N, C-alpha and C positions, 0 to 999 in steps of 0.2 A: 505493502501500500506506501503512495506517492502521499497520502493527506489523512488527517482522521484516525479511528480507532474501530476495528473490527466490533462489528454487531451482533449479538444471542453470543457471545463467548460467555464462558464463567468468571474471566478479568474482565472481562469489557467495560465495568463500574470502576471498580480499580485502575484502570486504565485511563477513564473518562474524566474522573475524578484526581489525577495526576495530570493530562492534558490541558484541563480548563484550571489548575492551580492559578498558573500567575494572570486568568483573564481582568484587567484594568477594572480598578472601583474609584472612584470619588468619594470625598468627605462629603460630599450635597447631594449625594445621591445615595440612593438603598435599591441593592442588583440583586433582584430572586431567580436562583435556577432550579429548577429541576428538567434532568434530561435535558433532551432540543428545549424545552420551554423556557426564553428570558424576560425579563421581565428589569424596568428602569422603573425606582419609583422616585419623585420629587415633590415638594411643597412648599409652595412662602404665599403671602400675602398677596403679593405681587407675581401675575403670571411671566413677567419679561425675567423677572429672573429664577422661576420653574425653569422658562425653557430656555434661556442658557446653561443651566446647570446640564440637562439633559444632555445638551445640544456639544457642549461639554468633554460629557461622556461618551456620547458617541462616535466623536472622533477619533477620540483615543480604542474604541470597539473596534472601529472601520482598519486602524494600523494594525490591533493583534489580528485581527481579522486574516488579514494579505499576509501578516506574517505568518501565518501559521494555516495559510490557505484552505481556509472557511470559508465555504459558499452561503449567501446570506440569501433568503428567499425576502426582497423589499415588497414582494405583492403580501405576503401574509404579515407584513410589521403595519401594525398600528398604531395608534395614537389617545387616550380618551384624558378628557378634562374634568375632573371630579370638582363640584361645584355648588351652591345653593341656588346660585342666579343662573343664565344664561348669559355667556358669553358671545359676542357675534362677531367678534375680529380675534380668533383664539391666533397665539406667537408660531412663527414654522421651525418644523423640527424636519434636520434633514440626515440623509447615511446615504454612505456611497453616491452625495451628487445628486439622489432624490428628494422629494418632498416627499415625508410620512403620512400618509391623508388622517385627518380626525376623522373617530366614531362616538354613536353616542352609547357604542357596549361595546366589550371585550369579555373574550373566553378566557380562563386563565385557570388553570387546571381541574375544569369538570365543571366551574361556577363562570356562573356570564353574572360583569360587573357594568350594570347602566352607570353613568355619567351622573345620576343621582339617589344611586343607589337602592330603590326599590324595592328591586327584584322582581319589577314581576315578568320581566322576561326570562328569567330563572327562573322561578317558578313556572310558566307557564311552559319551560322545557320540560318540568321536571313531571308534568300532567302530560307530558306527549310521552316520556319515556316509558313511565308508568305504564300507562294504558300498550303501547308495542306491545311491552314484553307478557302482561298480561291478556291481552288478547296471543300470543304465542301458547302461553298456558293454561289458555280458559279448559283445553280439555280435563285437566285433571282440577283444575277449580270451579267447574261448572255445579251447578246447585243440581244434578241430579251425577254428577259423579259418584264412582265408587269409592273414593278416595278417602279413607277416615277424615272428619275434621282435625283431629293431631297432626296430621300430615298437611292438612292446606294449612293450617297457619302455620307452621316449622316453613312452608314456603314462602308465605306472606315476611314470616320474621327474617329469614336470612335471603331470599332473592327481592321481593319486592320493596320492604320499607327501608335497606338498605342505597335503594334508589330515592326515596322520599329525604329523607334522611344525612345525607353525605355534604357534608358541609357546613349542617346546621348552626354550628356555632357561630358562624357568621354572619347567614342570614338568617339566625333565628328572631330576630328580632324585629323582624317587615310588620307591614299592618297585620292586625289582625283579620280585613277582608283577605290577605295573600295567605295565611296561613289558613284561614277556615277551607279557603279551594281545596289547598293539601288532605284537610282533614274530611271534606266528601270522599273522595278516593277513597280515606280507607274505612270512613264506612258504610259504603258502596259494601267495598270486599266482604266485610267485617260479616253481612248482612244476606250476602249471598253465601258462605263457605255454611255461616249457620243457617241456612233456611228459613231466615227472620221473617216473619209474618210483619205487617201496615204497623202492626198496632205493638210493637215491641219497641223498646228504647232504645239506641244505641247506646245510652253509660251502661244498661243492664243488658247488655250484649258484652258485651268487654268484661264485663264483671265475670259472666260464667266461664268468660275463657280464658279471664286471669290477664286481657292485653292491655294495657297503659294507655291513656289517649295519645293521642298523636302533640298535642300542646306539653305533656308530662314527661314523657318520652324526650324530644327535642330537649327538654329542659334539663332533664338528668344529662344527656350526654354534652350537654352546654356546661353547664356546670364541674362536671369531671374534665373538661378540657380547660376549662380556666384555672379551675383549680390544680392542675399537675404541670401548667408552663414554665416553672420554675423546674422542672425535669427535665425539660427538654433543652437536650441539645445542639440550640440555635438561637444565636444573640438576637437574629429578629421578630423569631415567635415570643420569647421573655420579655420583649417591648411589649406587647400588644395590653395586654393591662394598663399599663401607666399611661392613663391618659390624664391631657390636662384637664382640670377642674372646670365643670361649667354645666352646672344645675340645668339650664335653657336646652342643653340637647342630649337627648335622650341616644346611649351609645347600649351594644349589646350585652355588655360584661353587667351595667347598670339595670337593665330589663331583666336580663333572664337570672341574675342571682337574687 
């Protein structure tokens, strides 16, 4: 190989860590990496300073890509401006002399981050994925299926519920209207596998099969995540719960805990 590292090998993760060990960083930005997904984060009250910091980092990365013969797919590169208000004239970001387009949202590690952090797009994506997988499993989980109920519940807790709750410590503080959309998915499913009549309450059904509500389950996962942050060997993650005091702003940790 003239460049890069071999994929799918036993030593690939170690070789990759060595390969990107000298990737450029700056004190004004935060670099997030997972496999071949790379994100540059910067914040400032003045967007011009934010753009300047990111462009400076992009220039260093561009030189690094050339040095190690790494091909960058500029078409898949995008920028998102997170702010409460809408900014009409966004600063210009460039890499390899090409302007990076601004987007209303971006998907990173399976989480769709919209520029207002309402999580509407992400939750819509969850609903679509949940329904697609449920459709494939329908012969097993249908009302008239011969499979025992306990195994149908196992399918839900092992396969379907993780689709809903993936990344919930991040988006778990979304508006109740959005969380309710996911609860409808769960309620419809448990009513189906329990062959519940129209007169049966969702709460009673969950108690009978010893299944916590989706809201309670999301809170449990989030509490465990935030309480164990200090044990995670990642400086960026350890800083998540260290918020600047602002009682007018509802932050995920404050709401969930």
